N, C-alpha and C positions, 0 to 999 in steps of 0.2 A: 566508476558509476555503471550499473548495468542497463540493460534495455528499459525496463521499467522506470527507471531515474530518468533516462532520455525522455520518455513519452511523458512523464508527469512534467518535466521543464516545458515541453512544447505546450502542453494542455495550459498550463499556468500562463505561459508566454503569450497565447492568444485569447486570455480573460477567463477561461475555465476553470473548474475546481477538480483537483486531484485529489482522489481520498484512497488512502492505502489500506490495506489488511494484512497483518503478519503473524503469524504463529509465533509464540514465544520461544521454541526452540531455533528458529532462524533469527529472531531477534538476539538471540545470545551467542550467535555464530557470525553475525554479519553485522555491518553498520547500518540502521534502519535510516531511510532517507529523510531528512531533517527539514525539506522544503514544501511538503505537501500541504494542502488546505486542511487535512486531518489523517491522522494515523489511529488504527484499531490494533490493539494486540490481542490475540485470542489465544486460548489454551493449546489446540489443535488443528492440523490443517483441514480435517472436516468440519471444524467450527468455521473456519476460513471460508470454505467453499459454501455453507449455509448463508454466510453474510453476502457473498456475490450473488446468489440465487436472488436473495431477498430485494437487493439493490437494484434489480433490472426492472 
């Protein structure tokens, strides 16, 4: 588990919501974290960045 997985676990442990955004090419190469509140798979990294900006 990477840093983002550890962070997601801590957020959930303390009652928060952990929402992930991952580009498809990374999902094809890595194991997506299953324990999140939600996971959005997007086409490109640019699209993932757009989602992060709108979430703020």
